[in-house]
N, C-alpha and C positions, 0 to 999 in steps of 0.2 A: 504494500499500499504506499502510495507517495503523498508528499506534502507539497503545496504550492506556497510561495511567499511572494507578496506584492507590496511595493512601496509606491505611494501616490504623492507625487511632488508638484510645485508649481510649474515645473518645465516639462513633465511627462511621467511615464510609469516605468518602473523596474520591477522585473519578476524574476523568480528562480524556482527551481524544483530541488526537493530534498528527498533522497531515497535512502532506505536502509537506516534511517535515525542519523544520517550524518548532517550536520548543520551546514558544510560547505555545499555551495552549488554555483553553477555558472549563470551569472546574471545576464537577462537580456533587456534591452531598453528601447522604448519608443518614445518619440517626442509627442508633446500635447498637441492633438489635433485642434484644429479651428471649430469643427463640429462633429457630431456623431462620437463624442467622447468615450461613452460606455462600449460601443462596437469595437473600438479600437483596443480598449482595454481587454474586453472578453476575447477578441482574437489572439491577444498576446498570451493570455492564461491558457486558452484551448491549444495553442501552439506548443507551449511547454508541457501541457498534460499529456499530448500525443497518444491520446485514446486509453492511458492508464488509470486505473481506479484511484480516485483522489479521495484520501481519508480526512483532510483537513487543509484549510487555507488560512494562512496568516496575513493580516494586513495592517500595514504601517501607513498612516495618511497624515498629510499636513491638516491642521485644523481650521475652523472649529470641528469638532466631531460631537456626536450624541452616542455615547459608548453603549448606553442600554438599548437604543433603537437601532444600532448599526448604521446610523446615518452620519454621512460627512457633507460639510457645506464650505468647501475651500474658496475663498474669495478670488482666487487666481484662476478658476475653472468656471467660467461663466454659465454653462449648462447646469452646473451643480451648486450655485451660490445659494439657492433657496432650498438645498437639502436634496441628497441623493442617497438611497436606501442601497449603499454598497454591499451590505451583507446580504440582503434579499436578492439582490442581482447576481452575486456570485454563486448563492446556493441554487438559482434556477439553472445555472449551467453544470453545477456539480451537485446534485441533489444529496448525495450520500456524505458530503463532506461537512465537518464541523468548521464554521467561519468564525474567526477570532479577529476582532478589530482593536486597535490601539492607536494613540497619537503617536507620530513619527518620534517625538521626543522620548516618550516612554520606551519605545522599541529600542532606541539608542541606549538608554539607560541599562536596559536588560541585557543587551549584547555586551556592554562594556564591563558589567559585572560578572557575566557568565564566561566570556572568552576574551576580554580585553584588558586594558592596562590598569583596571580598578583593583584587580587580584581579588583578595578575600575581603575587601572593604564593604561593610555593610551600610555606611552612610556615605553617599557620594553624589556628585552633580556630574552629569555626562553633558557636553555641549558640542555642537557641530556649528562652525562659523563660515559660511560661504556667502552667497547672495543674501541669505537669511540667517537667523539665529535661532537654531534648534536645540532643545534641551529637555532632559528628564531627570528626576530625582529618586533616589533609593534612600530610604530612612528606615533603620533598624531591619534591613535585609529585604524590605518590601518595596516595590515600585509604587510610588505615589501617583495616583491617577486623577484624584479629585472627584468632586460630586458628578461632574458630567463627562470625564474623560480628559479634560483639557488642562490638567495641572502640568506644569513644566514650560509655560509660555515665557521664558526667561527674557526674550528678545523685547518683552513689553513692560519690564520692570525699569523704573525711572532711575536714571544715573545722576547723582548729585554734580551739579556744575555744568551740566549740559542742557540745552533747551531746543535742540533741532526738531521740526516737525516730523511726525511718523505717519506712515501710511495708514495706521490704525485710527488716525484722527487726533491722536494724543500728541504730546511734546515731551522731549527728553527721554524717550524710551532707548534702551540698549541697541535695539536693531537700527534706530536711526543714527546711531553713532558709530557703531562697531560692526553693523551688517556690511557685507562687501559691497552691495550696490550702493549703500549710503557713502562708503569709503571712496569708491570710484567718483562719486559725484563731488565730494568734498576735494579730492586731489585735482579733480579737472578744474575746479573753480580756483585753484591755486597755481595753475599753470602747467600741471601734468598732462602729458598727452599718451592717452592708451583707452582701450575700449572695454577691459574686463578685469574681473577680479583676479584672474590668473596673471594678466600683464602686471596689476598692481603688485602682486606678490613677488614676481619676478624682478620687478624694479626695485623692491625693498631689499631683495636678496643682492642686487647689484649696488646697493647704498645710493640710491636716487634720494636726494634729501627731502622731495616732497612725499615720495612713497613711505620713507621711514617715518616721517612726521604723521602720516595718516596711520601707520601701524602703531605708533605711540599713543595716538588718540584711542585706538581700539583696545590696545593692552591696557591702558590706564582705566578705562571704562569697564572692561571685562573683570579687571581685578576688583573694582569697587562693588561690582554686583556680585561677584563670587563670594567675597566676604560677608555681604549682606545676607546671602542666603545661608552661608555656612553659620553665621551667628544666630540665625532664626532656628536652624534645624540640626545644630551641632554636627556639622559634616567634617570628614576628615581629608577628603580628596576631591579635586575637579579634574576630570579628564577631558581634554580639548582636541577636537578633530576638525575636519572641513578644511577648505581651501587655505584659510587664513593661518592655520596651525603650521604650515610649512614655511612661514615667512621668516624663521629664524631669530636671531637676537632683536631685530627691529620690533617684534611683537612680545616675545618672551621676557625680554629684560624689562619693559614697563610694566608688563603684567605682574611679573614677580615682585617688582618693586612696589606696586600698588598693594598686592597682597600683603607684603610686609609692613607698609605703613599703616594699615587698616585692621589687620588682624590682631588687635592688642588684647583681647579678652584672655584670661587665664587658660581657657580651654581650646584656644584656636592657634597657639604658636606652631603647632604641627600641620596647619592646613598646608597643602600643597596643590601645584596645578602640573599635570604632566600630558604630554601628548598621546593621542589615541594611536594605536597600532592596527585599527580595523580597516581602515580605508573608506571609500565613498560609500559602501555598502553596508555600514554598520546597522542602520535601522532596518534594512532587509533581512539581516541576520537575526535582529531581535524577534521580528515578525515570524521568523522560522522557529526560533525557540519557543514562542507562545503556541504556534500551531502544533509542534510535536508534543508539547505538553498537554494539549487538548485530546490526544489519542488515547482510546483506552488501553489499559495496561494488557 
């Protein structure tokens, strides 16, 4: 019996197949289509299934989600903004499968604790910073999902000292300061010439002064928010992945300095931030773990 994993993001879908209980699977990707979004998603899943009996499907989705209803309403997917019953739709094409849905950040945290850099830590913050900021929390060994399944929206925590407008309608959100898309805009406004987060990261590695300044902003903001969450939940480690994590000292030096400056409570001196080793498909792997755990013994 096989398991499918699906990650739904603002730019498209990534899916994989897990056989014989192995978490590893080769991921396949499709870009987000302009219309008939579910048809493209279903075709990807059916292609991966290849006629095999599917016992479970794990879904990691960008939010907002309604965990109990199995509904997602991502603002980046126009056809689904009002709510799409993703669990019901998957069950229609795989009637025998148990379908498990979670926020992408929750799946990220599950993967980091199970097979990632968090190791045996029972209290951790898992973060991915690329165009967006995605995060999940594990407290006391349990993944925190919240009332509706949307716990972990770290990108919309307020950062002291910043007041940039955010796509959510608020101001001073972490994603508006440290999200890759926001950093590209900030760097462009200060004279940097480039088109993408990857370009900005490469420029920071090459010690371009504007790119380095952008990463300093990101690292400082990330450090402040990490300490705030750690103080609230008594966390011991933050695992950081995504495109920005490969920026080298330009990001990590100000990030660690920010943590050292603000982690002053007696139970926080051991707080540390470390890079993820799971790559781009960490949330997909977390979805696979959820799906495998839903199978009968």
